[in-house]
PDB file of N, H, CA, C and O in Angstrom:
ATOM      1  N   MET A   1     -10.121   0.729   4.609  1.00  0.00           N
ATOM      2  CA  MET A   1      -9.300   0.348   3.426  1.00  0.00           C
ATOM      3  C   MET A   1      -8.853  -1.051   3.390  1.00  0.00           C
ATOM      4  O   MET A   1      -8.627  -1.596   4.470  1.00  0.00           O
ATOM      5  N   LYS A   2      -8.699  -1.685   2.337  1.00  0.00           N
ATOM      6  H   LYS A   2      -8.882  -1.242   1.460  1.00  0.00           H
ATOM      7  CA  LYS A   2      -8.379  -3.114   2.378  1.00  0.00           C
ATOM      8  C   LYS A   2      -7.196  -3.295   1.214  1.00  0.00           C
ATOM      9  O   LYS A   2      -7.204  -2.670   0.154  1.00  0.00           O
ATOM     10  N   ILE A   3      -6.332  -4.116   1.543  1.00  0.00           N
ATOM     11  H   ILE A   3      -6.325  -4.624   2.404  1.00  0.00           H
ATOM     12  CA  ILE A   3      -5.278  -4.417   0.350  1.00  0.00           C
ATOM     13  C   ILE A   3      -5.493  -5.787  -0.092  1.00  0.00           C
ATOM     14  O   ILE A   3      -5.655  -6.662   0.758  1.00  0.00           O
ATOM     15  N   ALA A   4      -5.513  -6.080  -1.412  1.00  0.00           N
ATOM     16  H   ALA A   4      -5.381  -5.369  -2.102  1.00  0.00           H
ATOM     17  CA  ALA A   4      -5.852  -7.365  -1.974  1.00  0.00           C
ATOM     18  C   ALA A   4      -4.858  -7.630  -3.168  1.00  0.00           C
ATOM     19  O   ALA A   4      -4.391  -6.719  -3.853  1.00  0.00           O
ATOM     20  N   THR A   5      -4.625  -8.756  -3.322  1.00  0.00           N
ATOM     21  H   THR A   5      -5.005  -9.496  -2.766  1.00  0.00           H
ATOM     22  CA  THR A   5      -3.764  -9.120  -4.491  1.00  0.00           C
ATOM     23  C   THR A   5      -4.534 -10.021  -5.473  1.00  0.00           C
ATOM     24  O   THR A   5      -5.573 -10.598  -5.152  1.00  0.00           O
ATOM     25  N   GLY A   6      -4.000 -10.103  -6.616  1.00  0.00           N
ATOM     26  H   GLY A   6      -3.156  -9.634  -6.877  1.00  0.00           H
ATOM     27  CA  GLY A   6      -4.756 -10.844  -7.688  1.00  0.00           C
ATOM     28  C   GLY A   6      -3.944 -11.024  -8.838  1.00  0.00           C
ATOM     29  O   GLY A   6      -2.734 -10.809  -8.765  1.00  0.00           O
ATOM     30  N   LYS A   7      -4.551 -11.443 -10.029  1.00  0.00           N
ATOM     31  H   LYS A   7      -5.534 -11.617 -10.088  1.00  0.00           H
ATOM     32  CA  LYS A   7      -3.998 -11.601 -11.276  1.00  0.00           C
ATOM     33  C   LYS A   7      -4.997 -11.091 -12.476  1.00  0.00           C
ATOM     34  O   LYS A   7      -6.222 -11.086 -12.353  1.00  0.00           O
ATOM     35  N   VAL A   8      -4.362 -10.702 -13.545  1.00  0.00           N
ATOM     36  H   VAL A   8      -3.367 -10.706 -13.644  1.00  0.00           H
ATOM     37  CA  VAL A   8      -5.287 -10.338 -14.735  1.00  0.00           C
ATOM     38  C   VAL A   8      -5.535 -11.619 -15.501  1.00  0.00           C
ATOM     39  O   VAL A   8      -4.623 -12.300 -15.971  1.00  0.00           O
ATOM     40  N   VAL A   9      -6.766 -11.895 -15.595  1.00  0.00           N
ATOM     41  H   VAL A   9      -7.506 -11.342 -15.213  1.00  0.00           H
ATOM     42  CA  VAL A   9      -7.172 -12.910 -16.423  1.00  0.00           C
ATOM     43  C   VAL A   9      -8.300 -12.471 -17.402  1.00  0.00           C
ATOM     44  O   VAL A   9      -9.315 -11.893 -17.012  1.00  0.00           O
ATOM     45  N   GLY A  10      -8.047 -12.790 -18.708  1.00  0.00           N
ATOM     46  H   GLY A  10      -7.222 -13.259 -19.024  1.00  0.00           H
ATOM     47  CA  GLY A  10      -8.873 -12.346 -19.648  1.00  0.00           C
ATOM     48  C   GLY A  10      -9.029 -10.911 -19.663  1.00  0.00           C
ATOM     49  O   GLY A  10     -10.114 -10.458 -20.028  1.00  0.00           O
ATOM     50  N   GLY A  11      -8.045 -10.087 -19.299  1.00  0.00           N
ATOM     51  H   GLY A  11      -7.163 -10.455 -19.003  1.00  0.00           H
ATOM     52  CA  GLY A  11      -8.105  -8.632 -19.365  1.00  0.00           C
ATOM     53  C   GLY A  11      -8.711  -8.194 -18.021  1.00  0.00           C
ATOM     54  O   GLY A  11      -8.757  -6.978 -17.836  1.00  0.00           O
ATOM     55  N   LYS A  12      -9.125  -8.903 -17.173  1.00  0.00           N
ATOM     56  H   LYS A  12      -9.088  -9.891 -17.324  1.00  0.00           H
ATOM     57  CA  LYS A  12      -9.855  -8.164 -15.876  1.00  0.00           C
ATOM     58  C   LYS A  12      -8.967  -8.803 -14.719  1.00  0.00           C
ATOM     59  O   LYS A  12      -8.391  -9.890 -14.762  1.00  0.00           O
ATOM     60  N   VAL A  13      -8.987  -7.887 -13.680  1.00  0.00           N
ATOM     61  H   VAL A  13      -9.455  -7.004 -13.645  1.00  0.00           H
ATOM     62  CA  VAL A  13      -8.408  -8.133 -12.557  1.00  0.00           C
ATOM     63  C   VAL A  13      -9.153  -9.178 -11.556  1.00  0.00           C
ATOM     64  O   VAL A  13     -10.237  -8.849 -11.074  1.00  0.00           O
ATOM     65  N   VAL A  14      -8.645 -10.274 -11.285  1.00  0.00           N
ATOM     66  H   VAL A  14      -7.764 -10.541 -11.677  1.00  0.00           H
ATOM     67  CA  VAL A  14      -9.253 -11.297 -10.491  1.00  0.00           C
ATOM     68  C   VAL A  14      -8.624 -11.295  -9.135  1.00  0.00           C
ATOM     69  O   VAL A  14      -7.446 -11.634  -9.022  1.00  0.00           O
ATOM     70  N   VAL A  15      -9.372 -10.915  -8.042  1.00  0.00           N
ATOM     71  H   VAL A  15     -10.329 -10.640  -8.134  1.00  0.00           H
ATOM     72  CA  VAL A  15      -8.786 -10.678  -6.730  1.00  0.00           C
ATOM     73  C   VAL A  15      -8.800 -11.999  -5.876  1.00  0.00           C
ATOM     74  O   VAL A  15      -9.812 -12.699  -5.863  1.00  0.00           O
ATOM     75  N   ASP A  16      -7.782 -12.306  -5.232  1.00  0.00           N
ATOM     76  H   ASP A  16      -6.959 -11.738  -5.242  1.00  0.00           H
ATOM     77  CA  ASP A  16      -7.503 -13.457  -4.459  1.00  0.00           C
ATOM     78  C   ASP A  16      -8.374 -13.211  -3.118  1.00  0.00           C
ATOM     79  O   ASP A  16      -8.401 -12.097  -2.592  1.00  0.00           O
ATOM     80  N   GLY A  17      -8.974 -14.145  -2.676  1.00  0.00           N
ATOM     81  H   GLY A  17      -8.952 -15.049  -3.103  1.00  0.00           H
ATOM     82  CA  GLY A  17      -9.900 -14.115  -1.447  1.00  0.00           C
ATOM     83  C   GLY A  17     -11.085 -13.580  -1.740  1.00  0.00           C
ATOM     84  O   GLY A  17     -11.439 -13.489  -2.915  1.00  0.00           O
ATOM     85  N   GLY A  18     -11.803 -13.185  -0.795  1.00  0.00           N
ATOM     86  H   GLY A  18     -11.515 -13.258   0.160  1.00  0.00           H
ATOM     87  CA  GLY A  18     -13.223 -12.784  -0.990  1.00  0.00           C
ATOM     88  C   GLY A  18     -13.434 -11.646  -1.986  1.00  0.00           C
ATOM     89  O   GLY A  18     -12.543 -10.863  -2.314  1.00  0.00           O
ATOM     90  N   PRO A  19     -14.628 -11.621  -2.418  1.00  0.00           N
ATOM     91  CA  PRO A  19     -14.767 -10.419  -3.381  1.00  0.00           C
ATOM     92  C   PRO A  19     -14.863  -9.075  -2.908  1.00  0.00           C
ATOM     93  O   PRO A  19     -15.246  -8.950  -1.745  1.00  0.00           O
ATOM     94  N   LEU A  20     -14.593  -8.027  -3.570  1.00  0.00           N
ATOM     95  H   LEU A  20     -14.282  -8.129  -4.515  1.00  0.00           H
ATOM     96  CA  LEU A  20     -14.742  -6.752  -3.099  1.00  0.00           C
ATOM     97  C   LEU A  20     -16.165  -6.115  -3.345  1.00  0.00           C
ATOM     98  O   LEU A  20     -16.865  -6.475  -4.291  1.00  0.00           O
ATOM     99  N   GLU A  21     -16.568  -5.112  -2.407  1.00  0.00           N
ATOM    100  H   GLU A  21     -15.999  -4.819  -1.638  1.00  0.00           H
ATOM    101  CA  GLU A  21     -17.869  -4.525  -2.566  1.00  0.00           C
ATOM    102  C   GLU A  21     -18.042  -4.020  -3.986  1.00  0.00           C
ATOM    103  O   GLU A  21     -17.203  -3.367  -4.607  1.00  0.00           O
ATOM    104  N   GLU A  22     -19.287  -4.419  -4.443  1.00  0.00           N
ATOM    105  H   GLU A  22     -19.969  -4.949  -3.939  1.00  0.00           H
ATOM    106  CA  GLU A  22     -19.640  -3.844  -5.657  1.00  0.00           C
ATOM    107  C   GLU A  22     -19.587  -2.342  -5.906  1.00  0.00           C
ATOM    108  O   GLU A  22     -20.161  -1.597  -5.112  1.00  0.00           O
ATOM    109  N   GLY A  23     -18.999  -1.898  -6.854  1.00  0.00           N
ATOM    110  H   GLY A  23     -18.533  -2.503  -7.499  1.00  0.00           H
ATOM    111  CA  GLY A  23     -18.833  -0.357  -6.919  1.00  0.00           C
ATOM    112  C   GLY A  23     -17.782   0.104  -6.265  1.00  0.00           C
ATOM    113  O   GLY A  23     -17.645   1.326  -6.310  1.00  0.00           O
ATOM    114  N   ALA A  24     -16.860  -0.607  -5.567  1.00  0.00           N
ATOM    115  H   ALA A  24     -16.971  -1.600  -5.530  1.00  0.00           H
ATOM    116  CA  ALA A  24     -15.720  -0.154  -4.809  1.00  0.00           C
ATOM    117  C   ALA A  24     -14.788   0.496  -5.753  1.00  0.00           C
ATOM    118  O   ALA A  24     -14.577  -0.062  -6.830  1.00  0.00           O
ATOM    119  N   SER A  25     -14.169   1.686  -5.452  1.00  0.00           N
ATOM    120  H   SER A  25     -14.341   2.140  -4.578  1.00  0.00           H
ATOM    121  CA  SER A  25     -13.200   2.288  -6.078  1.00  0.00           C
ATOM    122  C   SER A  25     -11.684   1.387  -5.636  1.00  0.00           C
ATOM    123  O   SER A  25     -11.369   0.995  -4.512  1.00  0.00           O
ATOM    124  N   VAL A  26     -10.975   1.244  -6.833  1.00  0.00           N
ATOM    125  H   VAL A  26     -11.231   1.563  -7.746  1.00  0.00           H
ATOM    126  CA  VAL A  26      -9.772   0.536  -6.476  1.00  0.00           C
ATOM    127  C   VAL A  26      -8.608   1.246  -7.263  1.00  0.00           C
ATOM    128  O   VAL A  26      -8.805   1.942  -8.259  1.00  0.00           O
ATOM    129  N   THR A  27      -7.280   0.976  -6.666  1.00  0.00           N
ATOM    130  H   THR A  27      -7.119   0.411  -5.857  1.00  0.00           H
ATOM    131  CA  THR A  27      -6.080   1.410  -7.370  1.00  0.00           C
ATOM    132  C   THR A  27      -5.379   0.224  -7.677  1.00  0.00           C
ATOM    133  O   THR A  27      -5.170  -0.615  -6.799  1.00  0.00           O
ATOM    134  N   VAL A  28      -4.983   0.070  -8.878  1.00  0.00           N
ATOM    135  H   VAL A  28      -5.152   0.751  -9.590  1.00  0.00           H
ATOM    136  CA  VAL A  28      -4.146  -1.118  -9.247  1.00  0.00           C
ATOM    137  C   VAL A  28      -2.700  -0.758  -9.448  1.00  0.00           C
ATOM    138  O   VAL A  28      -2.368   0.126 -10.237  1.00  0.00           O
ATOM    139  N   LEU A  29      -1.791  -1.487  -8.689  1.00  0.00           N
ATOM    140  H   LEU A  29      -2.061  -2.206  -8.047  1.00  0.00           H
ATOM    141  CA  LEU A  29      -0.447  -1.236  -8.876  1.00  0.00           C
ATOM    142  C   LEU A  29       0.176  -2.593  -9.593  1.00  0.00           C
ATOM    143  O   LEU A  29       0.229  -3.640  -8.947  1.00  0.00           O
ATOM    144  N   ALA A  30       0.571  -2.533 -10.749  1.00  0.00           N
ATOM    145  H   ALA A  30       0.528  -1.683 -11.273  1.00  0.00           H
ATOM    146  CA  ALA A  30       0.960  -3.705 -11.561  1.00  0.00           C
ATOM    147  C   ALA A  30       2.440  -3.770 -11.405  1.00  0.00           C
ATOM    148  O   ALA A  30       3.158  -2.770 -11.450  1.00  0.00           O
ATOM    149  N   ARG A  31       2.861  -4.966 -11.223  1.00  0.00           N
ATOM    150  H   ARG A  31       2.278  -5.778 -11.187  1.00  0.00           H
ATOM    151  CA  ARG A  31       4.447  -5.218 -10.922  1.00  0.00           C
ATOM    152  C   ARG A  31       4.943  -5.174 -12.360  1.00  0.00           C
ATOM    153  O   ARG A  31       4.369  -5.617 -13.355  1.00  0.00           O
ATOM    154  N   ASP A  32       6.180  -4.522 -12.277  1.00  0.00           N
ATOM    155  H   ASP A  32       6.646  -4.162 -11.469  1.00  0.00           H
ATOM    156  CA  ASP A  32       7.046  -4.326 -13.591  1.00  0.00           C
ATOM    157  C   ASP A  32       8.113  -5.383 -13.550  1.00  0.00           C
ATOM    158  O   ASP A  32       9.108  -5.203 -12.848  1.00  0.00           O
ATOM    159  N   GLY A  33       7.955  -6.530 -14.299  1.00  0.00           N
ATOM    160  H   GLY A  33       7.146  -6.676 -14.869  1.00  0.00           H
ATOM    161  CA  GLY A  33       9.080  -7.521 -14.348  1.00  0.00           C
ATOM    162  C   GLY A  33       8.956  -8.232 -12.862  1.00  0.00           C
ATOM    163  O   GLY A  33       7.879  -8.337 -12.274  1.00  0.00           O
ATOM    164  N   GLU A  34      10.041  -8.637 -12.415  1.00  0.00           N
ATOM    165  H   GLU A  34      10.915  -8.552 -12.892  1.00  0.00           H
ATOM    166  CA  GLU A  34      10.160  -9.403 -11.227  1.00  0.00           C
ATOM    167  C   GLU A  34      10.272  -8.518  -9.965  1.00  0.00           C
ATOM    168  O   GLU A  34      10.599  -9.089  -8.925  1.00  0.00           O
ATOM    169  N   ASN A  35      10.074  -7.396  -9.944  1.00  0.00           N
ATOM    170  H   ASN A  35       9.809  -6.932 -10.789  1.00  0.00           H
ATOM    171  CA  ASN A  35      10.273  -6.452  -8.954  1.00  0.00           C
ATOM    172  C   ASN A  35       9.234  -6.246  -7.876  1.00  0.00           C
ATOM    173  O   ASN A  35       9.103  -5.225  -7.202  1.00  0.00           O
ATOM    174  N   GLY A  36       8.545  -7.302  -7.805  1.00  0.00           N
ATOM    175  H   GLY A  36       8.651  -8.132  -8.352  1.00  0.00           H
ATOM    176  CA  GLY A  36       7.351  -7.175  -6.716  1.00  0.00           C
ATOM    177  C   GLY A  36       8.052  -7.485  -5.237  1.00  0.00           C
ATOM    178  O   GLY A  36       9.236  -7.695  -4.975  1.00  0.00           O
ATOM    179  N   PHE A  37       6.903  -7.437  -4.378  1.00  0.00           N
ATOM    180  H   PHE A  37       5.941  -7.266  -4.591  1.00  0.00           H
ATOM    181  CA  PHE A  37       7.471  -7.634  -2.953  1.00  0.00           C
ATOM    182  C   PHE A  37       6.274  -8.285  -2.202  1.00  0.00           C
ATOM    183  O   PHE A  37       5.112  -8.189  -2.597  1.00  0.00           O
ATOM    184  N   THR A  38       6.631  -8.906  -1.167  1.00  0.00           N
ATOM    185  H   THR A  38       7.575  -8.984  -0.846  1.00  0.00           H
ATOM    186  CA  THR A  38       5.494  -9.522  -0.349  1.00  0.00           C
ATOM    187  C   THR A  38       5.572  -9.176   1.119  1.00  0.00           C
ATOM    188  O   THR A  38       6.647  -9.240   1.715  1.00  0.00           O
ATOM    189  N   LEU A  39       4.445  -8.808   1.713  1.00  0.00           N
ATOM    190  H   LEU A  39       3.572  -8.756   1.229  1.00  0.00           H
ATOM    191  CA  LEU A  39       4.445  -8.238   3.029  1.00  0.00           C
ATOM    192  C   LEU A  39       3.908  -9.429   3.888  1.00  0.00           C
ATOM    193  O   LEU A  39       3.023 -10.204   3.526  1.00  0.00           O
ATOM    194  N   SER A  40       4.677  -9.463   5.266  1.00  0.00           N
ATOM    195  H   SER A  40       5.396  -8.834   5.560  1.00  0.00           H
ATOM    196  CA  SER A  40       3.978 -10.475   6.200  1.00  0.00           C
ATOM    197  C   SER A  40       2.654  -9.982   6.743  1.00  0.00           C
ATOM    198  O   SER A  40       2.208  -8.910   6.336  1.00  0.00           O
ATOM    199  N   PRO A  41       2.062 -10.636   7.553  1.00  0.00           N
ATOM    200  CA  PRO A  41       0.722 -10.047   8.022  1.00  0.00           C
ATOM    201  C   PRO A  41       0.996  -8.753   9.038  1.00  0.00           C
ATOM    202  O   PRO A  41       0.169  -7.852   9.177  1.00  0.00           O
ATOM    203  N   GLU A  42       2.112  -8.789   9.636  1.00  0.00           N
ATOM    204  H   GLU A  42       2.784  -9.521   9.522  1.00  0.00           H
ATOM    205  CA  GLU A  42       2.502  -7.775  10.591  1.00  0.00           C
ATOM    206  C   GLU A  42       2.760  -6.616   9.804  1.00  0.00           C
ATOM    207  O   GLU A  42       2.263  -5.550  10.165  1.00  0.00           O
ATOM    208  N   GLU A  43       3.548  -6.678   8.662  1.00  0.00           N
ATOM    209  H   GLU A  43       3.952  -7.544   8.369  1.00  0.00           H
ATOM    210  CA  GLU A  43       3.865  -5.563   7.687  1.00  0.00           C
ATOM    211  C   GLU A  43       2.562  -5.022   7.137  1.00  0.00           C
ATOM    212  O   GLU A  43       2.313  -3.817   7.107  1.00  0.00           O
ATOM    213  N   GLU A  44       1.742  -5.966   6.704  1.00  0.00           N
ATOM    214  H   GLU A  44       1.944  -6.945   6.728  1.00  0.00           H
ATOM    215  CA  GLU A  44       0.488  -5.378   6.142  1.00  0.00           C
ATOM    216  C   GLU A  44      -0.348  -4.592   6.938  1.00  0.00           C
ATOM    217  O   GLU A  44      -0.946  -3.610   6.501  1.00  0.00           O
ATOM    218  N   ALA A  45      -0.427  -5.083   8.365  1.00  0.00           N
ATOM    219  H   ALA A  45       0.059  -5.881   8.721  1.00  0.00           H
ATOM    220  CA  ALA A  45      -1.192  -4.364   9.381  1.00  0.00           C
ATOM    221  C   ALA A  45      -0.571  -2.954   9.510  1.00  0.00           C
ATOM    222  O   ALA A  45      -1.299  -1.963   9.463  1.00  0.00           O
ATOM    223  N   GLU A  46       0.694  -2.858   9.664  1.00  0.00           N
ATOM    224  H   GLU A  46       1.286  -3.663   9.703  1.00  0.00           H
ATOM    225  CA  GLU A  46       1.508  -1.789   9.755  1.00  0.00           C
ATOM    226  C   GLU A  46       1.177  -0.785   8.615  1.00  0.00           C
ATOM    227  O   GLU A  46       0.832   0.376   8.830  1.00  0.00           O
ATOM    228  N   LEU A  47       1.309  -1.322   7.418  1.00  0.00           N
ATOM    229  H   LEU A  47       1.590  -2.265   7.243  1.00  0.00           H
ATOM    230  CA  LEU A  47       1.028  -0.379   6.137  1.00  0.00           C
ATOM    231  C   LEU A  47      -0.520   0.158   6.324  1.00  0.00           C
ATOM    232  O   LEU A  47      -0.776   1.360   6.251  1.00  0.00           O
ATOM    233  N   LEU A  48      -1.401  -0.717   6.542  1.00  0.00           N
ATOM    234  H   LEU A  48      -1.193  -1.693   6.601  1.00  0.00           H
ATOM    235  CA  LEU A  48      -2.841  -0.213   6.569  1.00  0.00           C
ATOM    236  C   LEU A  48      -2.841   0.807   7.697  1.00  0.00           C
ATOM    237  O   LEU A  48      -3.339   1.877   7.345  1.00  0.00           O
ATOM    238  N   LEU A  49      -2.436   0.770   8.904  1.00  0.00           N
ATOM    239  H   LEU A  49      -2.032  -0.099   9.190  1.00  0.00           H
ATOM    240  CA  LEU A  49      -2.328   1.782   9.891  1.00  0.00           C
ATOM    241  C   LEU A  49      -1.747   3.068   9.491  1.00  0.00           C
ATOM    242  O   LEU A  49      -2.197   4.159   9.842  1.00  0.00           O
ATOM    243  N   SER A  50      -0.627   2.868   8.668  1.00  0.00           N
ATOM    244  H   SER A  50      -0.262   1.982   8.383  1.00  0.00           H
ATOM    245  CA  SER A  50       0.044   4.150   8.114  1.00  0.00           C
ATOM    246  C   SER A  50      -0.867   4.818   7.158  1.00  0.00           C
ATOM    247  O   SER A  50      -1.047   6.029   7.287  1.00  0.00           O
ATOM    248  N   ILE A  51      -1.489   4.133   6.167  1.00  0.00           N
ATOM    249  H   ILE A  51      -1.343   3.149   6.062  1.00  0.00           H
ATOM    250  CA  ILE A  51      -2.334   4.496   5.242  1.00  0.00           C
ATOM    251  C   ILE A  51      -3.545   5.309   5.975  1.00  0.00           C
ATOM    252  O   ILE A  51      -3.868   6.414   5.537  1.00  0.00           O
ATOM    253  N   ALA A  52      -4.180   4.758   7.056  1.00  0.00           N
ATOM    254  H   ALA A  52      -3.917   3.861   7.411  1.00  0.00           H
ATOM    255  CA  ALA A  52      -5.178   5.381   7.839  1.00  0.00           C
ATOM    256  C   ALA A  52      -4.808   6.719   8.362  1.00  0.00           C
ATOM    257  O   ALA A  52      -5.512   7.725   8.276  1.00  0.00           O
ATOM    258  N   GLU A  53      -3.671   6.639   8.896  1.00  0.00           N
ATOM    259  H   GLU A  53      -3.099   5.822   8.966  1.00  0.00           H
ATOM    260  CA  GLU A  53      -2.938   7.999   9.377  1.00  0.00           C
ATOM    261  C   GLU A  53      -2.863   9.054   8.402  1.00  0.00           C
ATOM    262  O   GLU A  53      -3.208  10.217   8.615  1.00  0.00           O
ATOM    263  N   ALA A  54      -2.400   8.607   7.331  1.00  0.00           N
ATOM    264  H   ALA A  54      -2.119   7.663   7.158  1.00  0.00           H
ATOM    265  CA  ALA A  54      -2.354   9.657   6.126  1.00  0.00           C
ATOM    266  C   ALA A  54      -3.719  10.023   5.573  1.00  0.00           C
ATOM    267  O   ALA A  54      -3.930  11.159   5.149  1.00  0.00           O
ATOM    268  N   ASP A  55      -4.527   9.201   5.573  1.00  0.00           N
ATOM    269  H   ASP A  55      -4.356   8.278   5.918  1.00  0.00           H
ATOM    270  CA  ASP A  55      -6.043   9.673   5.264  1.00  0.00           C
ATOM    271  C   ASP A  55      -6.616  10.586   6.215  1.00  0.00           C
ATOM    272  O   ASP A  55      -7.400  11.450   5.822  1.00  0.00           O
ATOM    273  N   ARG A  56      -6.266  10.469   7.567  1.00  0.00           N
ATOM    274  H   ARG A  56      -5.629   9.768   7.886  1.00  0.00           H
ATOM    275  CA  ARG A  56      -6.770  11.382   8.452  1.00  0.00           C
ATOM    276  C   ARG A  56      -5.795  12.714   8.562  1.00  0.00           C
ATOM    277  O   ARG A  56      -6.034  13.608   9.374  1.00  0.00           O
ATOM    278  N   GLY A  57      -4.788  12.744   7.752  1.00  0.00           N
ATOM    279  H   GLY A  57      -4.594  12.018   7.092  1.00  0.00           H
ATOM    280  CA  GLY A  57      -3.962  13.995   7.622  1.00  0.00           C
ATOM    281  C   GLY A  57      -2.915  13.891   8.682  1.00  0.00           C
ATOM    282  O   GLY A  57      -2.221  14.890   8.874  1.00  0.00           O
ATOM    283  N   GLU A  58      -2.720  12.887   9.351  1.00  0.00           N
ATOM    284  H   GLU A  58      -3.283  12.076   9.194  1.00  0.00           H
ATOM    285  CA  GLU A  58      -1.646  12.761  10.414  1.00  0.00           C
ATOM    286  C   GLU A  58      -0.276  12.380   9.542  1.00  0.00           C
ATOM    287  O   GLU A  58       0.117  11.218   9.441  1.00  0.00           O
ATOM    288  N   THR A  59       0.304  13.358   9.011  1.00  0.00           N
ATOM    289  H   THR A  59      -0.016  14.302   9.093  1.00  0.00           H
ATOM    290  CA  THR A  59       1.400  13.341   8.300  1.00  0.00           C
ATOM    291  C   THR A  59       2.607  14.140   8.591  1.00  0.00           C
ATOM    292  O   THR A  59       2.297  15.112   9.280  1.00  0.00           O
ATOM    293  N   ILE A  60       3.938  14.089   8.307  1.00  0.00           N
ATOM    294  H   ILE A  60       4.190  13.300   7.747  1.00  0.00           H
ATOM    295  CA  ILE A  60       4.860  15.033   8.569  1.00  0.00           C
ATOM    296  C   ILE A  60       5.438  15.400   7.158  1.00  0.00           C
ATOM    297  O   ILE A  60       5.454  14.661   6.173  1.00  0.00           O
ATOM    298  N   SER A  61       5.939  16.765   7.255  1.00  0.00           N
ATOM    299  H   SER A  61       5.926  17.365   8.055  1.00  0.00           H
ATOM    300  CA  SER A  61       6.440  17.402   6.053  1.00  0.00           C
ATOM    301  C   SER A  61       7.773  16.516   5.463  1.00  0.00           C
ATOM    302  O   SER A  61       8.472  15.788   6.167  1.00  0.00           O
ATOM    303  N   ALA A  62       7.948  16.739   4.077  1.00  0.00           N
ATOM    304  H   ALA A  62       7.380  17.331   3.505  1.00  0.00           H
ATOM    305  CA  ALA A  62       9.165  16.161   3.590  1.00  0.00           C
ATOM    306  C   ALA A  62      10.465  16.836   4.382  1.00  0.00           C
ATOM    307  O   ALA A  62      11.500  16.184   4.514  1.00  0.00           O
ATOM    308  N   GLU A  63      10.339  18.145   4.880  1.00  0.00           N
ATOM    309  H   GLU A  63       9.497  18.675   4.773  1.00  0.00           H
ATOM    310  CA  GLU A  63      11.506  18.763   5.542  1.00  0.00           C
ATOM    311  C   GLU A  63      11.859  18.025   6.729  1.00  0.00           C
ATOM    312  O   GLU A  63      13.026  17.782   7.037  1.00  0.00           O
ATOM    313  N   GLU A  64      10.687  17.613   7.504  1.00  0.00           N
ATOM    314  H   GLU A  64       9.739  17.811   7.254  1.00  0.00           H
ATOM    315  CA  GLU A  64      10.857  16.946   8.618  1.00  0.00           C
ATOM    316  C   GLU A  64      11.537  15.597   8.414  1.00  0.00           C
ATOM    317  O   GLU A  64      12.512  15.257   9.083  1.00  0.00           O
ATOM    318  N   VAL A  65      10.975  14.827   7.447  1.00  0.00           N
ATOM    319  H   VAL A  65      10.182  15.103   6.903  1.00  0.00           H
ATOM    320  CA  VAL A  65      11.710  13.435   7.112  1.00  0.00           C
ATOM    321  C   VAL A  65      13.163  13.767   6.733  1.00  0.00           C
ATOM    322  O   VAL A  65      14.056  13.028   7.149  1.00  0.00           O
ATOM    323  N   LEU A  66      13.453  14.828   5.972  1.00  0.00           N
ATOM    324  H   LEU A  66      12.728  15.428   5.634  1.00  0.00           H
ATOM    325  CA  LEU A  66      14.846  14.900   5.674  1.00  0.00           C
ATOM    326  C   LEU A  66      15.547  15.381   6.811  1.00  0.00           C
ATOM    327  O   LEU A  66      16.681  14.922   6.944  1.00  0.00           O
ATOM    328  N   ALA A  67      15.137  16.227   7.703  1.00  0.00           N
ATOM    329  H   ALA A  67      14.216  16.600   7.596  1.00  0.00           H
ATOM    330  CA  ALA A  67      15.866  16.561   8.896  1.00  0.00           C
ATOM    331  C   ALA A  67      16.166  15.240   9.666  1.00  0.00           C
ATOM    332  O   ALA A  67      17.350  14.930   9.800  1.00  0.00           O
ATOM    333  N   LYS A  68      15.234  14.465  10.165  1.00  0.00           N
ATOM    334  H   LYS A  68      14.272  14.717  10.056  1.00  0.00           H
ATOM    335  CA  LYS A  68      15.458  13.361  10.734  1.00  0.00           C
ATOM    336  C   LYS A  68      16.489  12.380  10.153  1.00  0.00           C
ATOM    337  O   LYS A  68      17.294  11.824  10.899  1.00  0.00           O
ATOM    338  N   LEU A  69      16.471  12.172   8.876  1.00  0.00           N
ATOM    339  H   LEU A  69      15.817  12.625   8.269  1.00  0.00           H
ATOM    340  CA  LEU A  69      17.478  11.389   8.257  1.00  0.00           C
ATOM    341  C   LEU A  69      18.791  11.910   8.359  1.00  0.00           C
ATOM    342  O   LEU A  69      19.759  11.177   8.561  1.00  0.00           O
ATOM    343  N   ALA A  70      18.879  13.229   8.220  1.00  0.00           N
ATOM    344  H   ALA A  70      18.093  13.824   8.056  1.00  0.00           H
ATOM    345  CA  ALA A  70      20.200  13.884   8.320  1.00  0.00           C
ATOM    346  C   ALA A  70      20.802  13.780   9.879  1.00  0.00           C
ATOM    347  O   ALA A  70      22.008  13.688  10.109  1.00  0.00           O
ATOM    348  N   ARG A  71      19.948  13.805  10.730  1.00  0.00           N
ATOM    349  H   ARG A  71      18.968  13.879  10.543  1.00  0.00           H
ATOM    350  CA  ARG A  71      20.382  13.690  12.132  1.00  0.00           C
ATOM    351  C   ARG A  71      20.900  12.070  12.338  1.00  0.00           C
ATOM    352  O   ARG A  71      21.906  11.749  12.973  1.00  0.00           O
ATOM    353  N   ARG A  72      20.168  11.334  11.796  1.00  0.00           N
ATOM    354  H   ARG A  72      19.352  11.594  11.281  1.00  0.00           H
ATOM    355  CA  ARG A  72      20.613   9.707  11.874  1.00  0.00           C
ATOM    356  C   ARG A  72      22.066   9.612  11.245  1.00  0.00           C
ATOM    357  O   ARG A  72      22.933   8.938  11.801  1.00  0.00           O
ATOM    358  N   ARG A  73      22.292  10.257  10.149  1.00  0.00           N
ATOM    359  H   ARG A  73      21.587  10.804   9.697  1.00  0.00           H
ATOM    360  CA  ARG A  73      23.589  10.146   9.414  1.00  0.00           C
ATOM    361  C   ARG A  73      24.755  10.780  10.137  1.00  0.00           C
ATOM    362  O   ARG A  73      25.920  10.527   9.831  1.00  0.00           O
ATOM    363  N   GLY A  74      24.403  11.627  11.124  1.00  0.00           N
ATOM    364  H   GLY A  74      23.456  11.832  11.372  1.00  0.00           H
ATOM    365  CA  GLY A  74      25.264  12.318  12.157  1.00  0.00           C
ATOM    366  C   GLY A  74      26.058  13.347  11.588  1.00  0.00           C
ATOM    367  O   GLY A  74      26.816  14.006  12.299  1.00  0.00           O
TER     368      GLY A  74
END
């Protein structure tokens, strides 16, 4: 999996950096107004690792997440 940024030019997405593989399936998340965000290289690496874990089915249920949050709130 690869994360890429870009801009719409002439109605088409132009990706920054090297080209994507021909025929690659992509998901486009368009910023709504000025509510975008920027990741540091470390944050991007962590995000990619997390996405890979999810792709392998290494997830936890919503109930587990909520229980952990409740314990933190004490």
